[in-house]
C-alpha positions as CSV (number, residue, x, y, z in Angstrom):
1,M,-23.1,-32.3,-1.8
2,Q,-26.2,-33.8,-3.4
3,Q,-27.0,-36.0,-0.6
4,F,-26.0,-32.2,1.6
5,V,-28.4,-30.5,-0.7
6,E,-31.3,-33.3,-0.4
7,A,-31.3,-33.1,3.1
8,I,-31.8,-29.3,3.8
9,E,-34.5,-28.6,0.9
10,D,-36.9,-28.7,3.2
11,E,-36.0,-25.4,5.5
12,Y,-33.7,-24.2,2.5
13,D,-34.7,-22.2,-0.6
14,V,-30.8,-23.8,-2.2
15,F,-29.2,-22.2,-5.1
16,G,-25.9,-23.3,-6.5
17,P,-23.7,-22.6,-9.8
18,V,-25.5,-24.9,-12.9
19,P,-24.2,-25.1,-16.5
20,R,-26.3,-23.1,-18.9
21,R,-25.2,-23.6,-22.2
22,T,-21.6,-22.7,-22.1
23,T,-21.5,-21.2,-19.2
24,H,-23.2,-21.5,-15.5
25,V,-25.9,-19.2,-13.4
26,F,-26.7,-19.9,-10.0
27,D,-30.1,-21.2,-10.1
28,K,-32.4,-23.0,-7.6
29,L,-31.5,-26.3,-7.1
30,N,-35.0,-27.7,-7.7
31,D,-32.5,-31.0,-9.3
32,S,-29.1,-31.9,-6.7
33,S,-27.1,-33.7,-9.6
34,L,-27.5,-30.4,-11.8
35,L,-25.4,-28.5,-8.5
36,D,-21.8,-27.9,-10.7
37,L,-19.4,-26.8,-7.9
38,D,-16.0,-27.3,-11.0
39,Y,-16.8,-24.1,-12.3
40,D,-14.7,-21.0,-13.7
41,S,-17.2,-17.9,-13.1
42,T,-20.9,-17.5,-13.5
43,I,-22.9,-15.1,-16.3
44,M,-24.2,-13.2,-13.2
45,S,-22.9,-12.7,-9.5
46,P,-25.1,-13.8,-6.4
47,K,-25.6,-9.8,-6.0
48,K,-29.5,-11.3,-7.8
49,F,-30.3,-12.4,-4.5
50,F,-30.1,-9.5,-2.7
51,L,-30.3,-7.4,-5.5
52,P,-33.0,-8.4,-7.3
53,A,-34.2,-6.3,-10.9
54,E,-37.1,-5.8,-10.0
55,Q,-38.7,-5.7,-6.6
56,D,-41.8,-4.6,-5.1
57,M,-41.1,-2.5,-2.3
58,I,-44.8,-0.8,-1.4
59,S,-48.4,-1.3,-1.6
60,F,-51.0,1.0,-2.1
61,D,-55.0,0.0,-0.6
62,K,-56.7,2.6,-2.7
63,E,-60.3,1.8,-1.3
64,S,-58.8,2.7,2.7
65,G,-55.9,4.5,1.6
66,T,-52.8,2.9,3.1
67,V,-49.8,2.2,2.1
68,K,-47.7,-1.1,3.6
69,D,-44.3,-1.5,3.1
70,T,-43.0,-5.1,1.9
71,I,-40.4,-5.5,4.3
72,D,-42.5,-7.8,6.4
73,E,-43.6,-10.6,3.0
74,I,-39.1,-10.8,2.5
75,E,-38.5,-11.1,6.2
76,Q,-40.8,-14.7,5.9
77,I,-40.0,-16.2,3.0
78,K,-38.1,-19.2,3.2
79,P,-34.7,-19.5,4.0
80,R,-32.2,-19.5,1.4
81,L,-28.9,-21.3,1.3
82,L,-26.4,-19.9,-1.6
83,L,-23.9,-22.8,-2.5
84,G,-20.4,-22.3,-3.7
85,I,-19.7,-19.1,-4.0
86,H,-16.1,-18.0,-5.0
87,S,-14.3,-15.6,-2.8
88,C,-14.5,-12.7,-5.5
89,D,-18.5,-12.9,-5.3
90,I,-17.7,-12.7,-1.5
91,N,-15.9,-9.5,-1.3
92,G,-18.7,-8.2,-3.9
93,I,-21.1,-9.3,-1.5
94,L,-18.9,-7.2,1.0
95,F,-18.5,-4.5,-0.7
96,L,-22.4,-3.9,-1.0
97,D,-23.1,-4.5,3.2
98,R,-20.3,-1.6,2.7
99,V,-22.9,0.5,0.7
100,F,-26.3,-1.2,2.2
101,E,-26.1,-1.5,6.0
102,G,-23.6,1.3,6.8
103,K,-24.6,5.0,7.6
104,Y,-28.2,5.1,5.0
105,D,-29.1,1.4,5.8
106,D,-31.5,-0.2,2.6
107,P,-34.0,-2.2,4.9
108,Y,-34.8,-4.0,1.7
109,Y,-30.8,-5.8,1.5
110,E,-30.8,-6.0,4.7
111,A,-33.6,-8.6,4.9
112,Y,-33.1,-10.5,2.4
113,R,-29.1,-11.0,3.9
114,E,-30.2,-12.2,7.2
115,N,-32.6,-14.5,5.5
116,T,-29.3,-16.1,3.2
117,T,-26.7,-18.3,4.7
118,I,-23.3,-18.3,2.3
119,I,-21.3,-21.0,1.6
120,G,-18.8,-20.2,-0.3
121,L,-15.5,-22.5,-2.5
122,N,-12.0,-21.3,-2.8
123,C,-11.0,-21.4,-6.1
124,I,-7.4,-24.1,-6.5
125,E,-7.2,-22.3,-10.1
126,P,-7.9,-18.2,-11.7
127,C,-10.5,-18.6,-13.9
128,E,-9.6,-18.2,-17.6
129,N,-11.3,-13.9,-17.7
130,G,-10.8,-13.4,-14.5
131,F,-9.1,-11.0,-12.3
132,C,-9.5,-11.2,-9.2
133,R,-6.1,-12.7,-7.4
134,S,-4.7,-9.1,-9.5
135,V,-6.4,-6.6,-7.0
136,N,-5.8,-9.0,-4.3
137,K,-9.6,-10.4,-4.0
138,N,-8.6,-14.0,-5.0
139,F,-9.6,-15.0,-1.0
140,V,-11.7,-14.0,1.2
141,L,-11.5,-13.7,5.7
142,G,-15.4,-13.4,5.7
143,G,-18.9,-12.4,4.7
144,Y,-20.3,-16.2,3.9
145,D,-21.2,-19.1,7.0
146,L,-18.8,-21.9,5.7
147,F,-16.1,-22.1,2.8
148,L,-15.1,-24.7,0.8
149,T,-11.4,-25.7,0.0
150,D,-11.2,-29.1,-2.4
151,I,-8.8,-31.7,-0.9
152,S,-9.9,-34.6,-2.7
153,D,-12.1,-36.0,-4.7
154,S,-14.7,-36.2,-2.2
155,H,-13.4,-34.5,0.7
156,Y,-13.2,-30.6,1.6
157,Y,-11.7,-28.6,4.2
158,V,-14.0,-26.4,6.1
159,H,-14.3,-23.5,7.3
160,V,-16.6,-21.9,9.4
161,G,-16.8,-18.1,9.1
162,S,-20.4,-18.2,11.4
163,P,-22.3,-19.7,14.8
């Protein structure tokens, strides 16, 4: 996986689970050796990549009196790749898709979503405090570009979810 991350980091900002104290967080992989796909859960879900806690949505020029939205800036950021997202989090993103890309489209959410590639990771064992199996969210049929299942120490079964 480290070789994969290093091979694509020129084209993508790559984010994945990295250890942080006693748990994991999704963070930018400036050092591919920090990637830890053998994680239970993260402090915060990957929804932060689609719904940032803070975001400038418009700018206002006092002199000219013009107002400009920031959609163009979002669409021009470097493409992002989220690596190692579990089924429960992908199901959460699919739920966000229904909310923000449904009857009332959110162009900011859509811009982030279209600029993000998702590589999911199958959970072989249930999380210690997880409840995804009890609500049938431990599997996913879409919402990802690639989905990995660990089949040995250095091999993955890969399911392709998008062109």
